[in-house]
C-alpha positions as CSV (number, residue, x, y, z in Angstrom):
1,M,-4.6,77.5,-50.2
2,R,-4.0,74.2,-52.1
3,I,-0.4,74.2,-51.1
4,L,-1.2,74.7,-47.4
5,A,-3.8,71.9,-47.6
6,I,-1.2,69.6,-49.1
7,V,1.4,70.5,-46.5
8,L,-1.0,70.0,-43.6
9,T,-2.2,66.7,-45.0
10,T,1.3,65.4,-45.5
11,S,2.3,66.5,-42.0
12,L,-0.7,64.8,-40.4
13,T,0.1,61.6,-42.4
14,I,3.7,61.5,-41.2
15,A,2.7,62.1,-37.6
16,A,0.1,59.4,-37.8
17,Q,2.6,56.8,-39.1
18,Q,5.1,57.3,-36.3
19,P,4.8,54.4,-33.8
20,V,3.9,55.1,-30.2
21,V,7.0,54.2,-28.1
22,T,6.0,52.5,-24.8
23,G,7.6,51.0,-21.7
24,S,6.4,49.5,-18.5
25,I,6.4,49.9,-14.7
26,A,6.7,46.8,-12.6
27,G,7.4,46.0,-9.0
28,C,6.0,44.6,-5.8
29,T,4.2,45.9,-2.7
30,S,5.2,44.9,0.9
31,D,4.4,46.0,4.4
32,T,6.9,47.5,6.9
33,V,8.1,44.0,7.9
34,S,8.7,42.9,4.3
35,Q,5.6,40.8,3.9
36,Q,4.1,40.8,0.4
37,V,0.8,42.7,0.1
38,P,-1.4,41.0,-2.5
39,G,-4.5,42.7,-3.9
40,S,-3.1,46.2,-3.8
41,T,-4.1,48.6,-6.6
42,V,-1.4,50.4,-8.4
43,L,-2.4,53.4,-10.5
44,A,-0.2,55.4,-12.9
45,K,-1.2,58.8,-14.3
46,G,0.7,61.0,-16.7
47,G,0.4,62.8,-20.0
48,G,-3.3,62.2,-20.2
49,V,-2.8,58.4,-19.8
50,Q,-3.9,56.2,-16.9
51,G,-3.0,52.6,-16.2
52,T,-4.2,50.4,-13.4
53,A,-3.0,47.0,-12.1
54,R,-3.7,44.8,-9.1
55,T,-0.9,43.0,-7.4
56,D,-1.0,39.2,-7.7
57,S,-0.7,36.6,-4.9
58,S,3.0,37.4,-4.5
59,G,2.3,41.2,-4.2
60,C,3.7,42.0,-7.6
61,Y,2.3,44.0,-10.6
62,E,3.1,45.2,-14.0
63,L,1.7,48.2,-16.0
64,K,2.5,47.5,-19.6
65,D,2.4,49.6,-22.8
66,L,2.6,53.0,-21.1
67,P,3.7,55.8,-23.5
68,S,7.1,57.2,-22.6
69,G,7.0,60.1,-20.1
70,F,6.6,60.9,-16.5
71,Y,4.0,59.4,-14.2
72,R,2.6,59.8,-10.8
73,V,2.2,56.2,-9.4
74,T,0.1,55.4,-6.3
75,A,-0.3,52.0,-4.5
76,T,-3.5,51.6,-2.4
77,L,-5.1,48.9,-0.3
78,E,-7.8,49.3,2.4
79,G,-6.2,49.2,5.8
80,F,-2.8,50.5,4.6
81,M,-1.6,54.1,4.0
82,N,-1.5,55.1,0.3
83,V,2.0,55.5,-1.1
84,T,2.7,57.8,-4.1
85,R,5.8,58.3,-6.2
86,N,6.0,61.4,-8.4
87,K,7.9,61.8,-11.7
88,V,8.4,58.1,-12.3
89,T,10.1,57.9,-15.7
90,V,8.9,55.4,-18.3
91,A,11.5,55.0,-21.1
92,P,11.0,53.4,-24.5
93,S,11.2,49.6,-24.5
94,T,12.2,49.6,-20.8
95,V,10.7,48.2,-17.6
96,T,11.0,50.7,-14.8
97,R,11.3,48.9,-11.4
98,L,9.1,50.5,-8.7
99,D,8.5,48.8,-5.4
100,F,6.2,50.1,-2.6
101,T,6.4,49.7,1.2
102,M,2.9,50.3,2.5
């Protein structure tokens, strides 16, 4: 039993020391005639993680420090149709570009 406890403790310590590798999703929202859409909400969900950002006055956003993986990303704003992209990949130390036309 002591050997098992030592192995489990060592494994947990090694796992806890590994840094979480993150990336970002960034882009802009526009309407069908290419006008920026400020104030939109962009929500990313994946792997038990959720990130939310609001587009700035130029219609752009950035979701930072998302763990690497796949995300479902949705842009919303009252008066516009919601737009969703599935399986958006976030890679380590990378900014994934994702624009929306609403």
